[in-house]
C-alpha positions as CSV (number, residue, x, y, z in Angstrom):
1,M,0.0,0.0,0.2
2,F,1.0,3.4,-0.6
3,D,0.5,6.7,0.8
4,V,0.7,10.6,-1.6
5,H,-0.5,12.2,1.1
6,S,1.4,12.4,4.5
7,H,3.1,14.8,6.7
8,F,6.8,15.2,8.9
9,V,8.4,17.5,10.9
10,P,12.4,16.6,11.3
11,E,14.1,17.2,14.1
12,G,16.2,19.4,13.1
13,V,13.5,21.7,11.8
14,L,11.6,21.2,15.1
15,A,14.9,22.4,16.8
16,W,15.2,25.7,14.6
17,L,11.1,26.2,15.0
18,K,12.4,26.4,18.9
19,D,15.3,28.4,18.7
20,N,13.6,31.2,16.5
21,A,10.0,31.0,17.5
22,S,10.1,35.0,18.1
23,R,10.8,35.6,14.6
24,V,7.7,33.3,13.7
25,N,5.3,34.3,16.3
26,A,5.4,30.0,17.2
27,T,3.7,29.1,20.5
28,W,3.1,25.7,22.3
29,E,-0.2,25.7,24.5
30,Q,-0.8,22.4,26.5
31,R,-4.9,22.6,26.0
32,A,-6.0,19.5,27.6
33,V,-5.1,16.6,29.5
34,G,-3.5,13.7,28.1
35,K,-2.7,15.8,25.0
36,E,0.4,16.9,23.5
37,P,0.9,21.1,23.2
38,F,-0.8,22.4,20.3
39,L,1.8,24.5,18.1
40,T,0.6,27.6,16.5
41,I,2.6,29.9,13.8
42,N,2.1,33.4,13.6
43,Q,-1.8,33.0,15.3
44,K,-3.0,30.6,12.9
45,W,-4.0,26.8,12.4
46,S,-3.1,25.3,15.8
47,F,-2.5,21.7,15.6
48,E,-1.9,19.2,18.4
49,L,1.8,18.5,18.1
50,K,1.8,15.0,18.5
51,Q,5.0,12.8,18.6
52,A,4.3,10.7,14.9
53,F,4.6,14.5,14.0
54,Y,8.6,14.6,14.9
55,Q,9.4,11.2,16.2
56,A,10.6,9.5,13.1
57,D,10.7,5.5,14.8
58,V,6.7,6.5,16.1
59,Y,6.1,7.5,12.4
60,L,7.8,4.5,10.7
61,E,6.2,2.3,13.2
62,D,2.7,3.4,12.5
63,Q,3.2,2.8,8.7
64,R,4.5,-0.3,9.4
65,K,1.3,-1.2,11.7
66,A,-1.3,0.1,8.9
67,G,0.7,-1.9,6.3
68,V,1.4,1.2,4.2
69,A,5.1,0.1,2.4
70,H,5.7,3.1,0.9
71,T,4.8,7.2,1.6
72,I,5.0,10.3,-0.1
73,V,6.4,12.8,3.3
74,S,5.4,16.4,2.8
75,P,6.3,19.3,5.2
76,I,3.4,20.7,7.2
77,P,1.8,23.5,5.7
78,Q,1.6,25.3,8.8
79,L,5.5,26.0,8.1
80,F,5.4,27.4,4.6
81,L,5.9,30.6,6.3
82,Y,4.7,32.5,3.0
83,D,3.4,35.6,5.2
84,F,7.1,35.8,6.4
85,P,10.2,38.0,4.8
86,V,11.3,36.3,2.3
87,E,15.1,35.8,3.8
88,L,13.0,34.1,6.2
89,T,11.0,31.4,4.7
90,V,14.0,30.7,2.2
91,E,16.3,29.7,5.6
92,L,13.4,27.5,7.0
93,S,12.6,26.0,3.6
94,D,16.0,25.0,2.5
95,L,16.7,23.4,6.7
96,Y,13.1,21.5,6.0
97,N,14.6,20.1,2.4
98,H,17.8,18.9,3.3
99,E,16.0,17.3,6.7
100,L,13.6,15.6,4.3
101,V,16.8,14.6,1.7
102,A,18.5,12.8,4.8
103,W,15.5,10.9,6.2
104,T,14.2,9.9,3.0
105,K,17.5,8.7,1.5
106,A,18.1,6.6,5.1
107,N,14.9,5.1,4.3
108,S,14.6,4.9,0.6
109,D,12.8,1.7,0.6
110,K,9.9,2.9,2.6
111,L,10.3,6.9,1.8
112,S,9.7,9.5,-0.8
113,G,10.1,13.3,-0.1
114,L,8.4,16.5,-1.2
115,A,10.2,20.2,-0.9
116,T,8.9,23.4,0.7
117,L,9.4,26.1,-1.3
118,P,9.7,30.5,-0.8
119,L,6.3,31.0,-2.6
120,N,6.9,34.4,-1.7
121,D,9.9,34.6,-4.0
122,P,8.8,32.6,-7.3
123,D,12.6,32.5,-8.3
124,A,14.1,31.3,-5.1
125,A,11.2,28.9,-5.1
126,A,12.5,27.5,-8.3
127,R,16.1,27.4,-7.3
128,L,15.0,25.6,-3.9
129,L,13.0,22.8,-6.2
130,D,15.9,22.2,-8.7
131,E,18.2,21.7,-5.9
132,A,15.9,19.6,-3.7
133,M,15.1,17.4,-6.6
134,S,18.7,17.1,-7.5
135,N,19.1,15.8,-3.8
136,G,16.6,13.3,-4.5
137,L,12.9,14.6,-3.5
138,K,10.3,14.3,-6.1
139,G,8.8,17.6,-6.2
140,A,7.1,19.9,-3.7
141,I,4.5,20.8,-2.1
142,I,3.0,24.2,-2.3
143,G,0.1,26.5,-1.0
144,P,-2.5,27.6,-3.7
145,G,-0.9,31.0,-4.6
146,H,0.6,34.1,-2.3
147,Q,-1.2,37.3,-1.1
148,G,-4.1,36.9,-4.0
149,V,-2.2,36.0,-6.9
150,P,-3.0,32.6,-8.5
151,L,-0.5,30.0,-9.3
152,S,-1.5,30.7,-13.0
153,D,0.0,34.1,-13.1
154,D,3.5,34.6,-14.8
155,H,4.5,35.7,-11.7
156,F,5.0,31.8,-10.7
157,A,6.1,31.3,-14.5
158,P,9.8,30.6,-13.2
159,L,8.8,27.5,-10.6
160,W,6.1,25.6,-13.3
161,E,9.1,25.9,-15.7
162,V,11.7,24.0,-13.9
163,A,8.8,22.0,-12.1
164,N,7.9,20.5,-16.1
165,D,11.8,20.6,-16.9
166,K,12.3,18.1,-13.6
167,R,8.9,16.3,-14.1
168,A,8.3,17.1,-10.6
169,I,5.2,16.2,-8.7
170,I,3.6,19.2,-7.3
171,F,1.0,18.7,-4.5
172,I,-1.5,21.7,-4.1
173,H,-2.2,21.8,-0.4
174,P,-4.5,24.2,0.5
175,L,-4.5,26.7,3.7
176,L,-7.1,27.7,5.7
177,N,-9.8,30.0,4.2
178,E,-10.3,33.5,6.1
179,D,-13.4,34.3,5.0
180,P,-15.1,35.8,7.7
181,R,-18.4,34.0,7.1
182,I,-17.0,30.8,8.1
183,Q,-14.6,31.3,11.4
184,R,-16.7,29.3,13.4
185,K,-17.3,25.5,13.8
186,M,-14.6,24.3,12.4
187,M,-15.5,26.1,8.8
188,P,-12.1,27.0,7.8
189,N,-10.9,23.3,7.9
190,L,-14.5,21.7,7.3
191,I,-15.6,23.8,3.6
192,G,-12.9,26.0,3.7
193,V,-10.0,24.1,2.7
194,P,-11.8,22.1,0.0
195,W,-12.9,25.4,-1.2
196,E,-9.2,26.8,-1.5
197,T,-8.2,23.9,-3.4
198,T,-11.2,24.2,-5.8
199,I,-10.2,27.9,-6.8
200,C,-6.7,26.8,-7.2
201,G,-7.6,24.0,-9.5
202,L,-10.0,25.8,-11.5
203,D,-7.7,28.4,-12.1
204,L,-4.9,26.2,-12.8
205,L,-7.2,24.6,-15.8
206,L,-8.6,28.2,-17.2
207,G,-5.1,29.5,-17.0
208,G,-3.3,27.3,-19.0
209,I,-1.1,25.9,-16.7
210,L,-2.1,22.0,-18.0
211,D,-0.9,22.8,-21.2
212,K,2.0,25.2,-21.0
213,Y,3.6,22.6,-18.5
214,P,2.4,19.2,-19.7
215,K,5.4,17.7,-18.0
216,A,4.4,18.7,-14.4
217,K,2.6,16.6,-12.6
218,I,0.1,18.2,-10.2
219,L,-1.5,16.5,-7.1
220,L,-5.0,18.0,-5.8
221,A,-5.4,17.4,-1.8
222,H,-8.5,16.3,-0.5
223,G,-10.3,14.7,-3.9
224,G,-9.9,17.6,-5.3
225,G,-12.0,19.8,-3.4
226,F,-15.1,20.4,-5.0
227,L,-13.7,20.7,-8.6
228,P,-15.1,17.8,-9.8
229,Y,-18.4,17.4,-8.6
230,Q,-19.4,20.7,-10.5
231,V,-18.0,19.5,-13.9
232,G,-21.4,19.6,-15.3
233,R,-21.2,23.3,-14.9
234,L,-17.7,23.7,-15.8
235,N,-18.7,22.2,-19.2
236,Q,-21.9,24.3,-19.7
237,G,-19.5,27.4,-19.5
238,Y,-17.3,26.0,-21.7
239,Q,-20.3,25.7,-23.8
240,M,-21.8,28.8,-23.6
241,W,-19.2,31.5,-22.7
242,P,-16.1,32.1,-25.6
243,A,-14.5,33.5,-22.6
244,V,-14.3,30.2,-21.0
245,K,-13.9,28.2,-24.3
246,S,-10.9,30.5,-25.9
247,S,-8.7,29.8,-23.1
248,L,-9.1,26.0,-23.7
249,N,-8.2,23.4,-26.0
250,D,-10.6,20.4,-24.6
251,T,-13.4,20.4,-22.4
252,P,-13.0,21.2,-18.2
253,E,-14.1,17.5,-17.9
254,T,-10.9,16.6,-19.8
255,Y,-8.8,18.7,-18.5
256,L,-9.6,17.1,-15.1
257,K,-8.3,13.9,-16.2
258,R,-5.0,15.1,-16.3
259,F,-4.6,16.1,-12.5
260,W,-4.2,13.8,-10.1
261,Y,-5.6,13.3,-6.9
262,D,-5.9,12.2,-3.5
263,N,-8.9,9.7,-2.0
264,V,-8.9,11.8,1.8
265,L,-12.2,11.6,1.1
266,W,-13.9,9.7,3.9
267,H,-17.2,8.5,1.5
268,E,-17.4,5.8,-0.8
269,D,-19.4,6.7,-3.1
270,A,-17.7,10.1,-3.5
271,L,-14.5,8.5,-4.0
272,G,-16.3,6.1,-6.6
273,Y,-17.6,8.7,-8.5
274,L,-14.2,10.4,-8.6
275,Q,-12.8,7.4,-10.0
276,K,-15.4,7.0,-12.8
277,L,-15.1,10.6,-13.7
278,V,-10.9,10.9,-13.9
279,G,-10.4,7.4,-14.0
280,T,-8.4,5.0,-11.2
281,D,-5.0,5.9,-12.1
282,R,-5.6,9.0,-11.2
283,V,-6.8,9.0,-7.7
284,L,-4.3,7.8,-5.7
285,P,-4.3,6.9,-2.2
286,G,-3.7,9.0,0.7
287,S,-4.3,10.2,4.4
288,D,-3.5,13.8,5.3
289,Y,-1.7,11.3,8.4
290,P,-1.1,12.4,11.4
291,F,-3.5,15.1,11.3
292,D,-6.7,14.6,13.5
293,L,-8.8,14.6,9.9
294,K,-7.5,11.8,8.2
295,T,-8.2,8.3,6.7
296,W,-6.2,6.2,8.4
297,P,-5.2,3.3,6.9
298,P,-5.2,4.9,3.4
299,A,-7.5,3.3,1.1
300,P,-5.7,1.4,-1.5
301,T,-5.8,2.1,-5.0
302,S,-3.8,0.4,-7.7
303,E,0.1,-0.2,-6.9
304,A,0.8,0.3,-10.7
305,S,-0.1,3.8,-10.9
306,C,1.8,5.0,-7.5
307,R,4.5,3.3,-9.0
308,A,4.1,5.2,-11.9
309,F,3.6,8.3,-10.3
310,L,6.5,8.4,-8.3
311,G,8.6,7.0,-10.8
312,L,10.0,4.1,-9.0
């Protein structure tokens, strides 16, 4: 069994975080008996920092017990640090990537890794992606844009050019939606997270990224958000509106089959629909381990598809 959506914080990154807590406004708070401390970066997106996030032996043992033979390990989105000065983002990204290179090389039969990149500086992001892949990582995990600039914007062209040249996996992982209407009852995570993926995926589709950079392997988290489930509306807009049709070489439904998706959906019928729409080879097993909202163990899919995606 494979897992394409999993997160880890290497010890070196955690040590950096403690040493630089004031620079990134990091706080640890004990919120409940029997729970690990909750980590918050810059007053956003608190989460319980379980041992599985940073203790390699715990992480690997959990994979073994669950029957996961190979995992793609990603940095946590809380440490993307896009809202900080570029120098700080680059500093942590570089450290995080080197830590993951060392860990995945030491466990190459069980682990592959994705880099984190400073989207607040696309040229630096392109450089770090090239370096990370030269060192053995498979691509990168990135957010859905930066400061309102979508990933299809020419601003990010340097990054996409390297991703295309290197045949990189680009894992689009959403950040919490800050719409004031949904800042209650866990709605930023329940609906805001898949909504951010929906916006980003449609932007990439309509923005021509799939045509401009066809060798980049774009993986959408959480089953593609809400995007695949509005395919009828997208197709109808394509038929009705020249502004939509003129930017595409085929129907939106056809383009949806060119993304990859994890299967973190928690619902058999929803997963079955996605597989029918885009093909079982485009839907890969994921878990979002070790966050609370995870599918554990991941629902298995075709091992051959996973190996092809990873280039194994």
